[in-house]
C-alpha positions in Angstrom: 4.2 -8.7 15.9 1.7 -8.9 13.3 0.2 -11.8 11.7 1.2 -11.4 8.3 0.1 -14.1 5.0 2.6 -14.2 2.1 1.4 -14.9 -1.2 4.8 -15.2 -3.1 4.7 -18.7 -5.5 8.2 -17.5 -6.3 10.0 -19.8 -3.8 13.1 -18.4 -3.8 11.9 -14.5 -3.5 9.3 -16.2 -1.3 11.9 -17.6 1.4 13.7 -14.2 1.3 10.3 -12.5 2.1 9.4 -14.8 4.7 12.9 -14.5 6.1 13.1 -10.9 5.9 9.4 -10.8 7.8 10.3 -13.2 10.5 13.5 -11.5 11.4 11.5 -8.2 12.0 9.5 -10.1 14.6 6.3 -11.1 12.2 4.4 -14.3 12.4 4.5 -15.4 8.7 2.5 -17.9 6.7 3.9 -18.2 3.2 1.5 -19.8 0.7 2.4 -21.1 -2.7 0.9 -20.9 -6.0 -2.6 -22.2 -5.4 -5.3 -19.9 -3.9 -5.4 -20.8 0.1 -8.3 -21.4 2.0 -8.6 -17.9 3.7 -10.4 -19.5 7.0 -7.6 -21.8 8.1 -5.3 -18.9 8.4 -6.9 -17.7 11.0 -7.0 -13.5 11.8 -4.2 -11.7 9.9 -2.7 -8.1 10.1 -1.1 -7.7 6.5 -1.9 -9.9 3.7 1.4 -9.5 1.4 0.8 -10.5 -2.7 2.8 -11.0 -5.4 0.6 -9.0 -8.2 2.1 -11.1 -11.2 1.0 -14.6 -9.5 -0.4 -16.3 -12.3 -2.8 -18.8 -10.7 -4.2 -16.1 -8.7 -5.7 -12.6 -9.7 -3.7 -10.7 -6.3 -6.3 -7.7 -7.5 -9.4 -9.3 -6.4 -7.9 -10.0 -2.8 -8.5 -6.9 -1.4 -11.7 -7.4 1.7 -11.2 -11.1 1.1 -9.3 -11.0 4.6 -11.6 -8.8 7.0 -9.7 -6.5 9.1 -5.9 -6.9 7.3 -4.2 -4.5 5.6 -3.2 -5.2 1.9 0.4 -5.0 0.8 1.6 -5.8 -3.1 4.3 -5.8 -5.3 4.6 -6.0 -9.2 7.2 -6.1 -11.6 8.4 -1.8 -12.6 7.8 -3.1 -16.3 4.4 -3.3 -15.1 2.7 -0.5 -13.9 -0.7 -1.0 -15.4 -0.5 -3.9 -12.6 0.0 -1.0 -9.9 -2.9 0.6 -11.3 -5.2 -2.0 -10.8 -4.3 -3.0 -7.6 -4.3 0.9 -6.3 -7.9 0.9 -7.8 -8.9 -2.4 -6.8 -8.2 -0.9 -2.7 -4.7 -2.0 -1.9 -3.2 0.0 0.7 0.0 -0.1 -0.5 1.7 -1.2 -3.9 5.3 -1.3 -4.8 7.6 -2.8 -7.2 9.2 -6.1 -6.1 12.9 -4.4 -6.0 11.3 -1.9 -2.8 9.8 -4.7 -1.5 12.8 -7.1 -1.5 14.9 -4.0 0.0 12.3 -2.8 2.7 9.4 -4.8 2.6 9.7 -5.9 6.7 9.7 -1.8 7.2 6.5 -1.9 5.2 4.6 -4.5 6.8 5.4 -3.0 10.2 4.0 0.4 9.1 0.6 -1.2 7.8 0.4 -3.6 10.8 1.0 -0.5 13.5 -1.9 0.9 11.4 0.4 3.6 9.7 -0.5 5.1 6.2 1.6 3.9 3.4 4.1 7.3 2.5 3.6 6.7 -0.9 1.5 4.3 -3.6 4.7 3.5 -5.6 
């Protein structure tokens, strides 16, 4: 079981992400649209970030939570967001549709220290 924080302002999609991760056995803190108090979250294994969030520049988050692996997702029509996130140091960046289908498996692999299969 991994400790996961998911910064997903879209409440509907966020609840789907949270439910999938919890079903896979992860302890999940769902974060809303406001930048969180990182110190209050405690140690995390994986940080999941909606890179299209309006109030938080997700590309600034790698390294913000020491020791946490990072998984970002983006709208497939915004490949420049993917490129910025990879350049910023995200461990893995995937389209939102892939996050919806494979999010729990992606988080599990990252939490176990496995390297991402691909940075798509």
